[in-house]
C-alpha positions as CSV (number, residue, x, y, z in Angstrom):
1,M,-8.6,1.2,14.1
2,L,-8.3,0.7,10.3
3,I,-11.3,-0.6,8.4
4,L,-10.2,-2.3,5.2
5,T,-12.0,-3.9,2.3
6,C,-10.4,-6.8,0.5
7,P,-10.6,-6.1,-3.2
8,C,-10.3,-9.8,-3.9
9,C,-13.3,-11.2,-2.0
10,G,-15.1,-7.9,-1.1
11,V,-15.1,-8.5,2.7
12,T,-14.8,-5.4,4.9
13,G,-13.3,-5.9,8.3
14,E,-11.1,-4.4,11.0
15,E,-7.4,-4.4,10.7
16,T,-7.1,-7.4,13.0
17,E,-8.6,-9.6,10.2
18,F,-5.7,-8.6,8.0
19,H,-1.9,-8.6,8.2
20,Q,0.3,-5.7,7.2
21,G,3.1,-6.6,4.8
22,G,5.2,-3.5,4.4
23,E,5.5,-0.9,1.7
24,A,3.8,-1.5,-1.7
25,H,5.2,-0.8,-5.2
26,L,8.8,-1.7,-4.4
27,K,11.1,-2.9,-7.1
28,R,12.4,-6.2,-6.0
29,F,15.9,-7.5,-6.7
30,G,16.9,-11.1,-6.9
31,P,20.1,-13.1,-6.4
32,G,21.9,-11.4,-9.4
33,A,21.4,-7.9,-8.0
34,S,24.2,-5.6,-7.1
35,D,24.9,-5.1,-3.4
36,D,23.7,-1.5,-3.6
37,D,20.4,-2.5,-5.3
38,F,19.8,-5.3,-2.7
39,H,20.6,-3.0,0.2
40,T,18.2,-0.3,-1.1
41,Y,15.4,-2.9,-1.5
42,M,16.0,-4.3,2.0
43,F,16.6,-1.2,4.0
44,A,15.6,2.0,2.2
45,K,11.9,2.1,2.9
46,E,9.5,5.1,2.9
47,N,8.0,5.9,6.2
48,P,6.0,9.1,5.5
49,K,3.9,11.2,7.7
50,G,0.7,11.2,5.6
51,V,-0.2,9.2,2.6
52,H,1.4,5.7,2.4
53,F,0.9,2.7,0.1
54,E,1.1,-0.7,1.9
55,R,0.7,-4.4,1.2
56,W,-1.9,-6.2,3.2
57,R,-3.0,-9.9,3.4
58,H,-6.5,-11.0,4.2
59,N,-5.5,-13.5,6.8
60,N,-8.9,-14.4,8.2
61,G,-10.5,-14.6,4.8
62,C,-9.5,-15.4,1.3
63,G,-5.7,-15.2,2.1
64,K,-4.8,-13.0,-0.8
65,W,-2.5,-10.0,-0.9
66,F,-3.7,-6.6,-1.9
67,H,-2.6,-2.9,-1.6
68,A,-4.1,-0.2,0.5
69,A,-3.6,3.6,0.3
70,R,-3.9,5.2,3.7
71,D,-3.0,8.2,5.8
72,T,-0.5,7.3,8.6
73,V,-1.6,10.4,10.6
74,T,-5.4,10.2,10.4
75,L,-5.7,6.4,9.7
76,E,-8.1,7.3,6.8
77,V,-8.1,4.6,4.1
78,Y,-8.3,6.1,0.6
79,G,-8.9,2.7,-1.0
80,T,-7.7,-0.8,-1.7
81,Y,-6.8,-2.5,-4.9
82,P,-5.3,-5.9,-6.1
83,A,-1.6,-6.5,-5.5
84,Q,-1.0,-7.2,-9.2
85,T,-1.6,-3.5,-9.9
86,L,1.6,-1.7,-10.8
87,E,0.5,1.7,-9.6
88,P,-2.4,3.1,-7.6
89,P,-5.6,3.4,-9.6
90,Q,-6.6,6.8,-10.8
91,N,-9.7,7.0,-8.5
92,I,-7.6,6.5,-5.4
93,R,-5.1,9.1,-6.6
94,D,-8.0,11.5,-7.2
95,A,-9.4,10.8,-3.7
96,I,-6.0,11.5,-2.1
97,T,-5.6,14.7,-4.2
98,A,-9.1,15.9,-3.2
99,K,-8.1,15.7,0.5
100,R,-4.5,16.8,0.1
101,P,-4.2,19.2,-2.8
102,G,-0.6,19.3,-4.1
103,W,0.1,15.9,-2.8
104,T,3.0,14.0,-4.3
105,W,4.7,10.7,-3.6
106,R,7.3,9.0,-5.8
107,D,6.0,8.8,-9.3
108,F,2.3,8.7,-8.5
109,A,1.6,12.4,-8.4
């Protein structure tokens, strides 16, 4: 079971207190987008074996959205940070690199 800490209110709890909301750091496209851009946004998701950045909502708490970096194989959580952050904080990237030397994912290497 995942143990997450909400960066908004500071509460730590089991994953059942939160709700997973899909991949984090996606570029969203609105009504004026091309069909290809909208298709990519809707259907071309990362589903890696290993490090993954996800959106989570603190359902049974403050109700706010945040991002979490976790390993899909070991269920290790590298850290959480506010949803308004455009890329993972350096301390989380350093924690991932310490456990997985040579790790890369998208533009966050």
